[in-house]
C-alpha positions in Angstrom: -0.7 -15.4 -14.8 -1.7 -12.1 -16.4 1.1 -9.7 -16.0 0.2 -6.2 -14.7 3.1 -4.3 -16.3 3.5 -0.8 -14.9 7.3 -1.0 -15.3 7.7 1.5 -18.2 5.5 4.3 -17.3 5.9 7.2 -14.8 3.3 9.8 -15.6 3.6 10.4 -19.3 7.3 9.6 -19.3 8.5 6.2 -20.7 11.1 4.8 -18.3 12.7 1.4 -17.6 12.2 -0.6 -14.4 15.2 0.8 -12.6 14.4 4.4 -13.5 10.7 3.9 -12.4 11.8 2.6 -9.0 14.2 5.5 -8.5 11.6 8.0 -9.6 9.0 6.6 -7.2 11.5 6.6 -4.4 12.2 10.3 -5.0 8.5 11.0 -5.0 8.0 9.6 -1.5 11.2 11.1 -0.1 10.1 14.5 -1.3 6.6 14.3 0.2 7.5 12.5 3.4 7.2 15.6 5.8 3.7 16.3 4.5 2.5 12.9 3.5 0.0 12.3 6.2 -1.4 15.8 6.0 -1.8 15.4 2.3 -3.7 12.1 2.8 -6.0 13.9 5.2 -6.7 16.7 2.8 -7.3 14.6 -0.4 -9.5 12.0 1.4 -11.2 14.4 3.8 -9.7 12.3 6.6 -11.6 9.2 5.4 -8.3 7.2 4.8 -8.0 7.0 8.6 -11.3 5.1 8.8 -10.1 2.8 6.0 -6.9 2.1 7.9 -8.8 1.5 11.1 -10.9 -1.2 9.3 -7.7 -2.7 7.9 -6.2 -3.0 11.4 -9.4 -4.5 12.8 -9.6 -7.1 10.0 -5.9 -8.0 10.6 -6.9 -9.3 14.1 -3.4 -8.9 15.7 -2.7 -11.4 18.4 -0.1 -12.1 21.1 3.2 -13.5 20.0 2.6 -12.7 16.4 5.2 -11.2 14.0 3.4 -8.6 11.9 4.9 -6.6 9.0 3.3 -3.4 7.7 4.8 -3.3 4.2 5.2 0.1 2.6 4.3 1.3 6.0 5.9 4.7 5.6 5.3 6.8 8.7 3.8 3.9 10.7 0.3 5.1 11.0 -1.0 1.6 10.5 1.8 -0.2 12.4 0.9 1.8 15.5 -2.6 0.5 15.4 -1.3 -3.1 15.3 1.4 -2.7 17.9 1.4 -4.0 21.5 4.0 -5.2 23.9 3.0 -8.8 23.4 3.8 -9.0 19.7 6.5 -7.9 17.2 5.5 -5.3 14.6 7.8 -3.9 11.9 7.4 -1.1 9.4 9.1 -2.2 6.2 9.5 0.4 3.5 12.1 1.4 0.9 11.8 5.1 1.8 14.1 5.9 4.7 12.8 9.4 4.8 9.2 8.2 5.3 10.3 5.9 8.1 12.4 8.7 9.7 9.3 10.9 9.7 7.3 8.1 11.5 10.0 7.4 14.1 9.8 11.0 15.3 6.2 10.2 16.3 6.2 6.4 17.1 8.6 3.9 18.6 8.2 1.3 15.9 10.9 -1.0 14.5 11.7 -0.1 10.9 13.4 -2.1 8.1 14.5 -0.6 4.8 13.5 -3.1 2.2 11.7 -3.3 -1.1 8.5 -5.3 -1.6 10.1 -7.3 -4.4 12.9 -8.5 -2.2 11.8 -8.7 1.4 14.3 -8.9 4.2 12.5 -11.7 6.1 13.1 -15.4 6.2 10.7 -17.9 4.6 7.6 -18.6 6.7 8.5 -16.2 9.4 5.6 -13.7 9.4 2.1 -14.2 10.8 0.4 -11.2 9.1 1.4 -8.7 6.4 -0.6 -5.5 5.9 0.1 -3.1 3.0 -1.9 0.1 2.4 -1.6 2.0 -0.9 1.8 0.4 -1.6 1.2 -2.5 -4.0 0.5 -0.3 -7.0 3.9 1.5 -6.4 5.9 -1.7 -6.7 7.9 -2.0 -10.0 6.9 -5.6 -10.3 3.7 -6.2 -8.4 3.5 -10.0 -9.0 7.0 -10.4 -7.6 6.0 -8.4 -4.5 3.0 -10.7 -4.0 5.2 -13.8 -4.3 7.6 -12.3 -1.7 4.7 -11.7 0.7 3.5 -15.3 0.1 7.1 -16.6 0.7 7.6 -14.9 4.1 4.2 -15.7 5.5 3.8 -18.7 7.7 1.3 -21.4 6.6 -2.0 -20.0 7.7 -0.7 -16.4 7.7 -2.7 -13.7 6.1 -2.0 -10.7 3.8 -4.3 -7.7 3.9 -4.0 -5.1 1.2 -5.8 -1.7 1.3 -5.7 -0.1 -2.1 -7.6 2.3 -4.3 -10.0 0.5 -6.6 -13.1 1.1 -8.8 -15.9 3.1 -7.3 -19.6 2.4 -8.0 -20.8 3.8 -11.3 -22.9 6.6 -9.8 -19.9 7.9 -7.9 -17.3 7.7 -10.7 -18.0 11.2 -12.3 -17.5 12.9 -8.9 -14.5 10.8 -8.1 -12.9 11.5 -11.4 -13.4 15.3 -10.9 -11.8 15.1 -7.5 -8.9 12.9 -8.5 -8.0 14.5 -11.8 -8.4 18.2 -10.9 -8.4 18.7 -7.2 -5.8 16.3 -5.9 -2.9 17.5 -8.1 -3.8 21.1 -7.0 -3.7 20.0 -3.3 -0.4 18.4 -4.0 0.9 21.7 -5.3 -0.5 23.7 -2.4 0.2 21.4 0.6 2.9 18.9 -0.4 4.5 21.3 -3.0 4.9 18.4 -5.3 2.1 18.5 -7.9 3.8 16.1 -10.3 4.1 13.5 -7.5 0.3 13.5 -7.0 -0.3 13.5 -10.7 1.7 10.3 -10.8 -0.2 8.8 -7.9 -3.6 9.4 -9.6 -2.3 7.8 -12.8 -1.1 4.8 -10.9 -4.6 4.3 -9.4 -6.1 4.4 -12.8 -3.8 1.6 -14.0 -4.3 -0.6 -11.0 -6.5 -3.8 -11.3 -10.1 -3.6 -10.2 -11.5 -5.7 -7.4 -12.2 -8.9 -9.3 -8.9 -8.8 -11.3 -6.9 -8.3 -8.1 -8.7 -11.2 -6.5 -7.7 -13.4 -9.5 -4.1 -12.2 -9.3 -3.8 -13.1 -5.6 -5.3 -16.5 -6.2 -2.9 -17.2 -9.1 0.0 -16.2 -6.7 -1.2 -19.1 -4.4 -3.3 -17.3 -1.8 -6.5 -19.1 -0.7 -9.7 -17.8 0.9 -9.2 -14.6 -1.1 -11.9 -12.0 -0.6 -12.3 -8.3 -0.6 -14.2 -5.6 1.3 -15.1 -2.4 -0.6 -14.9 0.8 1.5 -16.5 4.1 0.6 -18.5 2.6 -2.3 -15.5 1.0 -3.9 -13.2 4.0 -3.9 -10.9 1.8 -2.0 -10.9 -1.9 -1.3 -9.3 -4.3 1.3 -8.1 -7.5 -0.3 -7.4 -10.5 2.0 -5.6 -13.7 1.2 -4.4 -16.7 3.3 -1.3 -18.8 2.7 -2.4 -22.5 2.7 -1.5 -24.7 5.6 
């Protein structure tokens, strides 16, 4: 398996794996109170449409156990929740989950993607939005998702990807120059959003991510571009 190694970079700073994890954790703890507002500003609210599509593709059903990994403030989990199923937000950032619990009554579990606090073959569906690229060891996170899924269970990952060629110059302008300034103005954390943009640039494109998921063991792997490839929903199924 090709290793996607983001372990030793955080912005322009060289760090080891543990330092990178701690730095990312601090980023999300700092921006938690304004995280959803910032997402609205930097995507013009379009991220909500992407998340609606993710929830629709998840097809939540009665009696299922569903985990929204890196679920933060619970904005996706609430779309999946119903009294006839069990839905968890799982996230290493306690501050993000506290922010969500002030708005929604969703069960939360503090856990990292690389070491999930769920038993083998215990989860029907895992969703993760804009969280895979922040894992210190992405492949280990994918293996953990595969481990906890029941046979026939599905993983759905919404992540930034590679936009169509005609859109790329405009997208680069927006991401390199506008988003960090919005981060300074709204979230008051410009360095955090500079890191987030750099992490997007290092993330595998649509075809490479499909290959990585297949090498992890997922079957029926496919993807759906949204907003001309600015983001992408990757879907994989654990074999029966």
